[in-house]
N, C-alpha and C positions, 0 to 999 in steps of 0.2 A: 539640847539636841538641835542640830542645824536645821532651821526651818526652810532654808533655800534648798538644801539637799532633799528634804522631805517633799517639797513641792516638785522638784525635778523627777523624783521617783514616781510621784503621782502622774506626771505627764507621760511617763513611760507605760503606765497602766496599773500600778499598784494603788490600793486604797491607802488612805492616810495611816491607818493602823498597821497595815502590812509594811509600809515604809518605815514606820517607827520601830517595829519589831525587827525588821531586817537590819537597820542601822545599829540598833542596840546589840544585836547578836554579832555584827561585824566588829564593833568596838570591844566587846567582851572576849571574843574568841569562843572556844568551847565553853558552854555555860548551861546551867539548868534552866528550866522554865521559870522558876522563881526569880533567879537573877536577871533574866531577860525581862521579865515583867517589871521588876523594880527599876531597871534601867530605862525602859520604854515608858513607864508611867501608865501601863495598861494592866487591868486585872489579870490574875494568873490564869483563870479558866479561859478567858478570851485570848490571852497570849498563846496558850496551847493550841487552840483552834487555828489561830493565824499561822503558827509555825507549821502545822499540818498543811495549810494552804501553800505556804512558801516552799515546803518540801515537794509538793506536787508540781510546783513551777520549776523545780530544780535549782532553787536559790538557797536552800539550807539542806544539810544532811544531819543525821543523828547517829549516835553511838551509845553503847551501854558500858558503864564501868561499875562493877558490883551491882548494886540495886538502883543506881542512879542513871538517868538518861540525860545525855548532853547533846546540845544542838550547836552546829557550827555553820556560820554563814559561808556560802560558796564565794569564790572570787568575784569581785564586782563586774568583771568582764562577762560573767554569766547573765548579767542583766540584759545583754543583747538578745536573750531568748524572748524577752518581752516585745522587742521590736520585730522579731521574726514572727511572733504570734500575730502582731498587728498587721504585718505585711500579708500574712496568709489570710487573715480575716478580710482585708481589703480586696485581695484577689478573688476570694469567694463571693464577696459582695458585687464586684465587677462582673463576674461570671453570671451571677443571678440577675443583675440588671440587664445585661446583654440578652438574657433569655426572655425577660418579660417585656423588653422594649417594643418588639413588634406588636404585641398585644395591646400595649398602652397606646401606640400610634393608631391602631385600628379603632380604639375607643373614641378618639378625638376626631375621627373622620366624619365629615358632614356631607350630605348630598351636594352635588356640584351646583344645583340650582339655588342653594341657600348660602349666600356669601357669609363668610366668617370674618368679623371685624373685631380687632382688639386694640385697646389703647394702653399706652405706657407713659408715665409722667415722672419717672425718676431716671437718673443717670445710669444706675446699675440695671434697671429694667431694660433700658434701650441697648446697653452693651450686651445683655443676655439675649435679647431677641435677634440682634445682628449675628451673634455667634451661632445660635441655634438655627436661624434661618439659612445660613450658608451650609451648616452641617447637614441639614435635612435635604439639601439640594446637591449633595456631593456627586460629582460626575455629570451634572446637568450640562446640556450643550452650550447655553448662552445666558449671560446676565446682561441686562440693559440698565445703565445708570445715568442719572442726571444729578450734578452735585456742585455745590460751592465748596471747593476743597480747602479753602482757608478755614471755614467753620468745621469741616470734618477733621482737619489736622489739629485744631484746637481741642476738639472733643475726644479724638482718638489718637493719642500721641504715638502709639505703635504703628499706625498707618502712616503718620508723618515720617517716622524714622525709616520705614522701608519703601516709602513712596508708592505703596500699594497696600491693599487689604490682605494681610498675610493669611487670614482665614479663607478668603476666596481662592488665593493661590494654592493653599494646601488642599482645598476641596476639589481642585482641578476644574474650575469653572472659568471659561473664557468670558471676557468682558468687552462690551462695546460701551464706551464711557464718554458722555458729554460733560464738560466741566468749565467752570470759570474760576479765576483766581487773580489776585493782585499781582502775582508773579508773572503772568502772561502764559504763553503756550509752552509749558515746561515738561509735559509728560511724554510726548511722542518719542523722544530718543530712547526711552526705556520700555516702550510698549512690548517689544518682543520678549524682554527679560521677564515680564510679569503676565504673559498670556493675555494681553490686552490690546485693544485698538481704541485710541482716544482721539477726540476732536475738541478743540478749544473754542469758546465764544467769549468775547470781551465783556468784562464785568460792568464797564460803564454803560454799555448798551443793553445788556441782559443781566440785571442785578438779581441773580438767582439766590434763593435762601434754602438752606437745608439740603436734603438728599432724597431722591426717589430711586428705588431699585425694583426691577421687574425680573422675575425668574418663573417660567412656566405660568401657572395660574395664580401666582402669588405676587403681592406688592408690599413693599415696605416704604413708608414715608416718614421722614424725620424733620422736625423743626428744632434747630439747635441754637436759636437766638435768645439771648437773655438768660435769666436765672432758672427758667422752668422749661427744660427740654421736653418735647412731646414726640412719641413714636406711635405710629398706626400701622397695623398689619391687616391686609385684606386678602382673603382667598376667594377669588371669583374669576372664572374663565372669561366671562364677557367683559368685565372691567379691565382685566389684564390685556385682553385682545385690543380694546379701544385705546388704552394707554400706550400699548406697543405701537399702534398706528401713529399716535401723536409723536412718539419718540422717533420713529422712522422719518417723519416729516422734518423734525428738528435736526436730525442727523444729516439729512441731505442739505439742509440750509447751512449747517455749520461747516460744510466742506470749503466754503469760500474764505473761512478764517483759519483753517487748519495749518496753512503754511506761513501765515503771517507772523512776524516777530515783533 
């Protein structure tokens, strides 16, 4: 019996024994339980139980001739039922998740006077916090960022391809963005396309590393140099307010470089 076909049927949702019995029945055509059991290598009693399960899935049917019961495997196209069941299960899970998400968000809420600090030291962890950070601030008025975009592009190829963070754009968050890069002042021509206002500072004078993002009371700081990336998230109204003031000071100073080529 073809092991690859069995594995493929398992991927669709059948158990290994269900896959073996279905394939055996498909090869035999109309057959008794005993013949299917012999072909599949599974005990007769177990084969009968499995055929009942496959019948409930709409993958086999049965008929009676005289005193004998014969089973017939339905057309392989009927296996699509398994995918449909999976799709329905995923929809139900999504609906259930959407229903409990507000409650889960409430559970993690801390008093505003208690800063919430989290550390991440894996590439996947950092990518996850960036995606969830922007998703949680969907529709927020303004994002403030300071970044070495050479390092960001190296770490986030999708940002390099689009010349903007697609998750931020999708979330509808406007960005005020201070950046440095070996390429020079390259972002300004596409600012309007990406709901962004950018200002460049020269790398040789301001050798920035990593990335700092501020939205509301939340801060994300990334260090992307070397083999060990580090991500820190901070939820604090006071720290966010102070860092925003520093950003405003840097933003005004960077105006003198914004039109230089």
